[in-house]
C-alpha positions in Angstrom: -35.2 35.6 82.9 -32.9 33.1 84.7 -31.4 31.6 81.5 -30.7 32.6 77.9 -32.2 30.6 75.1 -28.7 29.1 74.4 -28.3 28.0 78.0 -31.7 26.4 78.1 -30.9 24.4 75.0 -27.5 23.3 76.4 -29.3 22.0 79.6 -31.0 19.3 77.6 -27.8 18.2 75.7 -26.0 15.2 77.2 -22.5 15.8 78.6 -20.7 13.5 76.0 -22.1 15.6 73.2 -21.1 18.8 74.8 -17.6 17.5 75.4 -17.3 16.4 71.8 -18.5 19.8 70.6 -15.8 21.5 72.7 -13.1 19.1 71.4 -14.1 19.8 67.8 -13.6 23.5 68.6 -10.3 22.6 70.2 -11.6 24.3 73.4 -9.8 21.8 75.7 -10.3 23.9 78.8 -14.1 23.8 78.4 -13.9 20.1 77.6 -12.0 19.5 80.8 -14.6 21.5 82.8 -17.5 19.5 81.3 -15.6 16.2 82.1 -15.4 17.3 85.7 -19.1 18.1 85.8 -19.8 14.7 84.2 -17.7 12.9 86.8 -20.0 14.3 89.6 -23.3 14.0 87.7 -24.4 10.4 88.1 -24.0 9.5 91.8 -27.2 11.3 93.0 -29.6 9.3 90.8 -27.7 6.1 91.1 -27.8 6.3 94.9 -31.5 7.2 94.8 -32.1 3.9 93.0 -29.9 1.8 95.3 -31.3 3.5 98.4 -34.9 3.1 97.2 -34.4 -0.6 96.7 -32.9 -0.9 100.2 -35.8 0.9 101.8 -38.6 -0.9 99.9 -37.1 -4.4 100.3 -36.5 -3.7 103.9 -40.1 -2.5 104.2 -41.4 -5.7 102.8 -39.3 -7.8 105.3 -40.5 -5.6 108.2 -44.2 -5.5 107.3 -44.7 -8.8 105.6 -42.1 -11.0 107.3 -38.8 -12.4 106.2 -40.4 -15.5 104.8 -41.9 -13.4 102.0 -38.5 -12.1 100.8 -37.7 -15.1 98.6 -41.1 -14.8 96.8 -40.5 -11.1 96.3 -37.1 -11.6 94.7 -38.3 -14.4 92.5 -41.2 -12.1 91.3 -38.8 -9.1 90.8 -36.3 -11.1 88.7 -39.0 -13.0 86.8 -39.7 -9.6 85.3 -36.3 -7.8 85.6 -33.8 -10.6 85.1 -35.1 -13.8 83.4 -35.7 -12.4 79.9 -33.1 -9.7 80.2 -30.0 -11.6 81.5 -30.6 -15.4 81.9 -31.8 -15.8 78.3 -28.8 -13.9 77.0 -26.4 -15.9 79.2 -27.4 -19.1 77.4 -25.6 -17.9 74.2 -22.1 -19.4 73.9 -19.3 -16.7 73.7 -15.6 -16.3 74.6 -15.5 -15.7 78.4 -13.5 -12.4 78.1 -16.5 -10.7 76.5 -18.5 -11.0 79.7 -15.6 -9.4 81.5 -15.7 -6.4 79.2 -19.4 -5.9 79.7 -19.3 -6.5 83.4 -16.5 -4.0 83.7 -18.7 -1.5 82.0 -21.5 -2.1 84.5 -19.1 -1.8 87.5 -17.8 1.5 86.1 -21.4 2.7 86.0 -21.9 1.4 89.5 -18.8 3.3 90.7 -20.2 6.6 89.3 -16.8 7.8 88.1 -15.5 7.5 91.7 -17.9 10.2 93.0 -19.9 10.2 96.2 -19.4 9.2 99.8 -17.2 6.1 100.2 -16.7 6.1 96.4 -17.0 2.9 94.5 -13.8 1.4 93.0 -12.7 -2.0 91.8 -9.9 -4.0 90.2 -9.8 -6.9 87.8 -7.4 -9.8 87.9 -7.1 -12.9 85.7 -5.6 -16.4 86.3 -5.8 -19.6 84.3 -9.3 -20.5 85.5 -11.2 -17.2 86.1 -11.5 -13.5 86.2 -12.1 -11.7 89.5 -13.6 -8.3 90.2 -12.5 -7.1 93.6 -14.9 -4.4 94.7 -13.4 -2.1 97.3 -16.2 -1.1 97.9 -18.8 -2.0 95.4 -20.7 1.1 94.2 -24.0 0.1 95.9 -24.3 -2.6 98.6 -21.0 -2.0 100.4 -21.4 1.8 100.1 -24.8 1.6 101.6 -23.4 -0.4 104.5 -20.5 2.1 105.0 -22.9 5.0 104.8 -24.9 3.7 107.7 -28.1 2.5 106.0 -28.2 -0.5 108.4 -27.4 1.2 111.6 -29.7 1.7 114.6 -33.1 3.1 113.5 -31.9 3.3 109.9 -34.2 2.5 107.0 -32.2 -0.6 105.9 -32.7 -4.0 107.4 -30.3 -6.8 108.2 -31.7 -10.4 107.9 -32.8 -12.1 111.1 -31.9 -15.7 110.2 -29.4 -17.5 108.0 -30.8 -18.8 104.7 -29.5 -20.1 101.4 -30.0 -16.6 99.9 -28.0 -15.0 102.7 -25.1 -17.3 102.0 -26.1 -19.1 105.3 -25.4 -15.9 107.3 -27.4 -13.9 109.8 -27.4 -10.1 109.7 -27.0 -10.0 106.0 -27.9 -6.6 104.3 -31.2 -6.7 102.6 -29.9 -4.9 99.5 -27.2 -7.5 99.0 -29.8 -10.3 98.9 -30.4 -9.6 95.3 -26.9 -10.9 94.4 -27.4 -14.5 95.3 -30.7 -14.5 93.4 -29.4 -12.6 90.3 -25.9 -14.1 90.1 -26.4 -17.7 91.4 -29.8 -19.2 92.3 -31.9 -18.1 89.4 -29.3 -18.6 86.6 -28.8 -22.1 88.0 -32.6 -22.8 87.8 -32.8 -21.4 84.3 -31.7 -23.0 81.0 -28.2 -21.6 81.8 -27.9 -24.4 84.4 -25.0 -23.2 86.5 -24.1 -20.2 88.7 -23.5 -17.1 86.6 -21.0 -15.0 88.6 -20.2 -16.6 92.0 -19.8 -14.0 94.8 -17.5 -13.9 97.9 -19.6 -11.4 99.8 -18.3 -8.9 102.4 -18.3 -10.0 106.1 -18.6 -6.4 107.4 -18.8 -2.8 106.1 -15.0 -2.6 106.0 -14.5 -5.7 103.9 -14.4 -6.1 100.2 -16.7 -8.1 97.8 -15.5 -10.3 94.9 -17.3 -11.5 91.8 -15.8 -14.3 89.7 -16.3 -15.2 86.0 -15.0 -18.8 85.4 -13.7 -19.5 81.9 -15.1 -23.0 82.1 -18.4 -23.1 84.1 -17.8 -26.7 85.0 -14.8 -25.6 87.1 -16.8 -23.4 89.5 -15.9 -24.9 92.9 -18.6 -27.1 94.6 -18.4 -24.9 97.7 -20.4 -22.2 96.0 -23.2 -24.7 95.3 -23.0 -26.2 98.8 -23.8 -22.9 100.5 -26.9 -22.6 98.5 -28.0 -26.1 99.2 -28.0 -27.1 95.5 -26.2 -29.8 93.6 -23.6 -28.9 91.1 -24.4 -30.4 87.6 -22.3 -30.6 84.5 -23.0 -28.5 81.5 -21.6 -28.6 77.9 -18.2 -26.9 77.8 -18.0 -23.7 75.7 -16.4 -24.3 72.3 -14.4 -21.2 73.0 -12.7 -22.5 76.1 -8.9 -22.8 75.8 -7.3 -24.1 79.0 -4.6 -21.8 80.3 -5.3 -19.0 77.9 -4.9 -15.4 79.2 -7.0 -12.8 77.5 -5.8 -9.5 78.9 -2.6 -7.8 79.8 -2.3 -6.2 83.2 -2.5 -2.8 81.6 -5.7 -3.7 79.8 -7.3 -4.9 83.1 -6.2 -1.7 84.9 -7.6 0.4 82.0 -11.0 -1.3 82.2 -11.3 -0.6 85.9 -10.6 3.2 85.5 -13.5 5.7 85.3 -13.9 6.8 81.7 -14.0 10.4 82.8 -10.5 10.1 84.1 -9.4 8.5 80.8 -11.0 11.2 78.7 -9.4 13.9 80.8 -6.0 12.2 80.4 -6.3 12.2 76.6 -7.4 15.8 76.6 -4.4 16.7 78.7 -2.2 15.0 76.2 -3.9 16.9 73.4 -5.4 13.6 71.9 -8.8 14.8 70.9 -9.5 11.8 68.7 -9.2 9.3 71.6 -11.1 11.5 73.9 -14.0 11.7 71.5 -13.9 7.9 71.0 -14.3 7.5 74.8 -17.2 10.0 74.8 -18.9 7.6 72.4 -18.2 4.7 74.7 -19.5 6.5 77.8 -22.8 7.4 76.3 -24.5 4.1 77.0 -22.4 3.0 80.0 -25.1 3.6 82.6 -28.0 2.2 80.5 -28.0 -1.5 81.6 -27.6 -0.7 85.3 -30.1 2.1 85.1 -32.7 -0.1 83.4 -32.1 -3.0 85.8 -32.8 -0.6 88.8 -35.9 0.8 87.1 -37.2 -2.7 86.2 -36.6 -4.0 89.8 -38.4 -1.0 91.3 -41.3 -1.3 89.0 -41.7 -5.0 89.9 -41.2 -4.3 93.6 -44.1 -1.7 93.6 -46.4 -4.2 91.9 -45.4 -7.0 94.3 -46.2 -4.7 97.3 -49.5 -3.6 95.9 -50.6 -7.1 95.0 -49.7 -8.4 98.5 -50.6 -5.5 100.8 -53.1 -3.6 98.7 -52.7 0.0 97.5 -52.9 1.2 101.1 -49.7 -0.7 101.8 -48.1 0.7 98.7 -48.9 4.2 99.9 -47.2 3.4 103.2 -44.1 2.1 101.4 -44.0 5.2 99.1 -44.2 7.4 102.2 -41.2 5.7 103.7 -39.3 5.9 100.4 -40.2 9.6 100.2 -39.0 10.3 103.7 -35.7 8.5 103.4 -34.7 8.6 99.7 -36.4 11.7 98.2 -36.8 14.3 101.0 -33.5 13.7 102.8 -31.4 12.9 99.8 -32.8 15.2 97.1 -35.4 17.8 98.2 -33.5 19.0 101.3 -30.3 19.3 99.2 -32.1 21.3 96.5 -33.9 23.6 98.9 -30.6 25.2 100.0 -29.6 26.1 96.4 -30.2 29.4 94.6 -33.0 29.4 92.0 -30.8 29.0 89.0 -28.8 26.2 90.6 -32.0 24.3 91.4 -32.9 24.1 87.7 -29.4 23.2 86.6 -29.4 20.4 89.3 -32.7 19.0 88.0 -31.4 19.1 84.4 -27.9 17.8 84.9 -28.2 15.4 87.9 -31.8 14.1 87.7 -33.5 14.2 84.3 -30.2 14.3 82.3 -28.8 11.2 84.0 -32.2 9.4 83.9 -32.3 9.6 80.1 -28.9 7.8 79.9 -27.7 10.2 77.1 -30.7 9.2 75.0 -29.4 5.6 74.8 -31.6 2.5 74.7 -35.0 1.4 73.4 -37.6 4.2 73.6 -34.7 6.6 74.4 -35.5 9.4 76.8 -35.2 13.1 76.1 -36.3 16.4 77.5 -36.5 20.1 76.8 -36.3 23.0 79.2 -38.4 26.1 78.6 -38.7 29.4 80.5 -41.6 31.9 80.7 -42.0 35.0 82.7 -43.5 33.0 85.6 -42.2 29.4 85.4 -39.5 26.9 84.3 -40.9 23.8 82.4 -39.3 20.5 81.9 -40.9 18.6 79.0 -39.9 14.9 79.3 -40.5 13.0 76.0 -40.3 10.5 77.6 -38.5 10.5 80.9 -35.7 8.0 81.1 -37.5 5.7 83.5 -41.3 5.7 84.0 -42.0 7.2 80.6 -39.9 4.6 78.8 -41.8 1.8 80.7 -45.1 3.2 79.5 -44.0 3.4 75.9 -42.6 -0.1 76.1 -46.1 -1.4 77.1 -45.0 -2.6 80.6 -48.5 -2.3 82.0 -50.2 -4.8 79.7 -49.7 -8.5 79.3 -47.1 -9.4 76.7 -48.6 -9.5 73.2 -48.4 -13.0 71.6 -46.3 -11.7 68.7 -43.8 -10.2 71.1 -43.6 -13.5 73.0 -43.0 -15.3 69.7 -40.4 -12.8 68.7 -38.4 -13.1 71.9 -38.7 -16.9 71.8 -37.4 -16.9 68.2 -34.5 -14.6 69.2 -33.5 -16.9 72.0 -33.4 -19.9 69.7 -31.6 -18.3 66.8 -28.9 -16.5 68.9 -28.2 -19.4 71.2 -28.2 -22.0 68.4 -26.0 -19.9 66.1 -23.5 -19.2 68.9 -23.1 -22.9 69.6 -23.3 -24.4 66.1 -22.1 -21.9 63.6 -18.3 -21.9 63.2 -18.2 -18.1 63.6 -14.6 -16.8 64.2 -13.9 -15.0 67.5 -13.5 -11.5 65.9 -17.1 -11.8 64.5 -18.4 -12.9 67.9 -16.6 -9.9 69.6 -18.3 -7.4 67.2 -21.8 -8.9 67.5 -21.8 -9.9 71.2 -22.5 -6.3 72.6 -25.3 -5.9 70.1 -26.9 -9.2 71.1 -26.6 -8.4 74.8 -28.2 -5.0 74.2 -31.1 -6.7 72.4 -31.8 -8.8 75.5 -31.1 -6.2 78.3 -33.6 -3.7 76.6 -36.5 -6.1 77.3 -38.9 -4.5 79.8 -41.2 -6.0 82.4 -44.7 -6.8 81.4 -48.1 -6.9 83.1 -47.1 -4.4 85.8 -49.7 -2.7 88.1 -51.6 0.6 87.9 -53.7 2.2 90.6 -57.2 0.9 90.8 -58.4 4.0 92.7 -57.3 7.6 93.0 -54.9 8.6 95.8 -53.1 11.7 96.8 -49.9 10.0 95.7 -51.3 9.0 92.3 -52.2 12.5 91.2 -55.7 11.6 92.6 -56.3 9.4 89.5 -56.9 5.7 88.9 -54.9 4.0 86.2 -51.5 5.5 87.1 -48.6 3.2 86.8 -47.3 2.2 90.3 -43.7 3.3 89.2 -45.0 6.8 88.4 -46.5 7.1 91.9 -43.1 8.0 93.1 -43.6 11.3 91.2 -47.2 11.4 92.4 -45.9 11.4 96.0 -43.5 14.2 95.2 -46.3 16.2 93.6 -48.5 15.7 96.6 -45.9 16.6 99.2 -44.7 19.7 97.3 -48.0 20.9 96.0 -47.6 24.2 98.0 -44.0 24.8 96.9 -44.6 25.8 93.3 -44.1 22.4 91.7 -46.7 21.0 89.3 -46.4 17.6 87.6 -48.6 16.6 84.7 -48.1 12.9 84.0 -48.7 11.5 80.5 -52.3 10.8 79.8 -51.6 8.6 76.7 -48.7 6.3 75.8 -46.8 8.8 73.7 -47.6 12.0 75.7 -44.9 13.9 77.5 -44.5 14.3 81.3 -44.4 17.9 82.3 -42.7 19.3 85.4 -43.4 23.1 86.0 -41.5 25.1 88.6 -43.0 28.5 89.6 -40.2 31.0 89.6 -41.7 32.9 92.5 -41.2 29.8 94.6 -37.7 29.0 93.5 
């Protein structure tokens, strides 16, 4: 046997829980070791998501033409942004609360400072705005620096200047999502203005800046002009106080630090209570970003299938497999000893994908070992399985649509009209945002026929066809994947020990 029963059980326990367990036992050395493992756990899956978006969006531009890109992003964010972010943005709240949540997302994007060209950022505040200086950002700029837009690389640079390239040629395809998600679509929604204006990088060695204006009416007209849209006034937030500073320099620096570093600092100081508090905080840190990636990919696959047919989707999946799965994951795992392969899958793939069990329809898994195989039982997996359980492959039921519409009205009206004190808003704001960001896409596509990359079955969600492609390409290497047959079924990955 490769593992003891105790080791198998621990493989399915999230790092924050393991760290807390060690701290309760006052085993600080073990807790520090687990923090070090946590620090390097997230970057593989994060980069897979970012690289997959780059490859697939570039494939659309290459095969369908650059004129289709705007329609694609509008479709993607209709399902992955409108109900999740733009509806929530309409609620009135003190501006510093958005800074706290955006810092959380950028910490997740930075993957605790791990990986090639590690992501890092700083936050500054002046009388009018907060600025996130990304040096580099954890995704778009890192992709550029890692060579994803070089000669014969899988990423594509735009051919022409458009409003959604900030009037620039040779703009990275991955970065196109920022003008749509941050500026164009919020402006067109009930929000009515740009959300977080961006100063994009001019080259791979540059930095990127995101701004949060304390009064949205004070966003400079130049940000609107480059999009070819007219700035329009909106009601001023009742929480706006001219000249107010919300954070000290120390607080801004602390928000930009990886939580793993802060946990290790507290452990080194013997402060187990603060370390455990940060373990609670880090549990859901990746969730919003993870789900945004999953929702974007699900919508991208459906858009491709609807516009190029399932034959085109198969071609796109082949390119994703070659550049994002084989090169970045499979070839890396192949070189590992058998035991390390299983630990890698548990800790850096399935364990990260479930986001520590956070979120609606929270993911979980168990690892089992028999004489002949290792089995991962995903109930559900943190991405495709959660989409299935959320009903993403059916039209939105009328009662759910009514529920979301009611939530929008109640939350937005209450935030603007009820004289709630700022401390109450501070406590309820993260809960409200969580309610919105956990909304999933609806009416997404499934295969109409069986394909080698869809487990030879019809009715397989397009998102799950990524795993179908893996199963097909590795069918002779001891891997067997059994996708869920029903909504609440598990997905089962089996590895033959003789092939490990």
